[in-house]
C-alpha positions in Angstrom: -17.0 23.6 15.8 -17.8 26.0 13.0 -19.7 24.7 9.9 -16.6 25.2 7.8 -14.7 22.8 10.1 -17.2 20.0 9.5 -16.5 17.3 6.9 -18.9 17.0 4.0 -21.0 13.8 4.4 -19.5 12.6 1.1 -15.9 13.6 1.8 -13.7 11.0 3.5 -11.5 12.1 6.4 -7.8 13.0 5.7 -6.7 9.7 7.1 -8.9 7.8 4.7 -7.9 9.9 1.7 -4.2 9.4 2.5 -4.7 5.7 3.0 -6.6 5.2 -0.3 -4.0 7.4 -2.2 -1.1 5.3 -1.0 -2.9 2.0 -1.5 -3.7 2.9 -5.1 -0.2 4.2 -5.7 1.4 0.9 -4.8 -1.2 -1.0 -6.8 -3.2 -2.7 -4.1 -7.0 -3.3 -4.1 -9.0 -3.0 -0.9 -9.4 -6.8 -1.0 -5.6 -7.4 -1.3 -4.9 -5.0 1.5 -7.5 -6.6 3.7 -5.9 -10.0 3.1 -2.5 -8.7 4.0 -3.8 -7.2 7.2 -6.1 -10.1 8.1 -9.3 -8.1 8.1 -12.3 -8.0 5.7 -12.7 -5.7 2.8 -15.5 -3.8 4.6 -13.0 -2.8 7.2 -10.7 -1.3 4.6 -13.7 0.6 3.1 -14.7 1.9 6.5 -11.1 3.1 7.2 -11.0 4.9 3.9 -14.4 6.5 4.1 -15.2 7.1 7.8 -13.6 8.5 10.9 -12.3 5.4 12.6 -10.2 4.7 15.7 -7.5 2.1 14.8 -5.5 0.4 17.5 -1.8 1.2 17.5 -0.9 -2.2 16.2 -3.4 -1.9 13.4 -2.0 1.5 12.4 1.6 0.1 12.5 0.6 -2.9 10.4 -1.3 -0.7 7.9 1.7 1.7 7.5 4.0 -1.3 7.0 1.7 -2.9 4.4 1.5 0.4 2.5 5.2 1.1 2.8 4.6 4.5 4.4 4.7 6.0 7.9 1.9 6.2 10.4 2.8 9.9 10.7 1.9 10.4 7.1 -1.3 8.4 7.3 -2.6 10.4 10.4 -1.5 13.7 9.0 1.4 14.6 11.3 3.7 14.6 8.3 3.1 15.4 4.7 6.2 13.4 3.7 5.6 9.8 2.7 8.2 7.3 3.8 11.4 7.4 1.7 11.8 4.4 -0.5 15.0 2.5 -0.6 14.7 1.9 -4.4 13.3 -1.5 -3.7 10.0 -2.4 -5.3 6.9 -2.0 -3.2 3.3 -3.2 -3.3 2.6 -6.4 -5.2 5.9 -6.4 -7.0 7.8 -6.0 -3.7 5.9 -8.9 -2.1 6.4 -11.1 -5.1 10.1 -10.5 -5.2 10.3 -11.1 -1.5 8.7 -14.5 -2.1 11.0 -15.2 -5.1 14.0 -14.4 -3.0 13.1 -17.4 -0.8 13.0 -19.9 -3.7 15.9 -22.2 -4.4 18.7 -20.7 -6.5 17.7 -22.4 -9.7 14.1 -21.3 -9.5 15.2 -17.7 -8.7 17.4 -17.7 -11.8 14.5 -18.9 -13.9 12.3 -16.1 -12.6 15.0 -13.5 -13.2 15.5 -14.8 -16.8 11.7 -14.4 -17.5 11.6 -10.9 -16.0 14.7 -9.8 -17.8 13.3 -11.1 -21.1 10.0 -9.4 -20.5 11.7 -6.1 -19.7 13.9 -6.3 -22.7 10.9 -7.0 -24.9 9.0 -4.1 -23.5 12.1 -1.8 -23.9 12.5 -2.7 -27.5 8.8 -2.4 -28.2 8.6 0.9 -26.5 
C-alpha cells in the first residue's frame, strides 16, 4: 500500500463518512440511531470514525434505519436510496406511530400539524 492510499489518522473511512452524512441528513443523533439499532452510542461513534466489520444483519438494519441502501453505505453505489416521498427519519417514525393510533386521535394529530404548517406558511 502506498502512502497516498493510507487514510489520515483523523479522517474517517468512506463508510463512516457516508453513514454520518445520511444520519445527519435525516435528523438523527448518534444516540437516537443507537437506540433504534439496539446498540450503544459508542458503537455508532466507532462505526463512523473507524474501520469496522459489521455483520450482514447489522449493515441491513443500519441501512433500513437510515433509509438508504447498504450499497451506498459501503461505497458500491454513489446513489442513495430513492425516496418514495414519504417522510424519513424522526418525522417518518413519528407518523408511522401516529398511523397506528385510533382514528379520532389520528385526526387530532393531523389537525395540529395542519394548523402548524398553515401558521408557518403565513408567517414565512
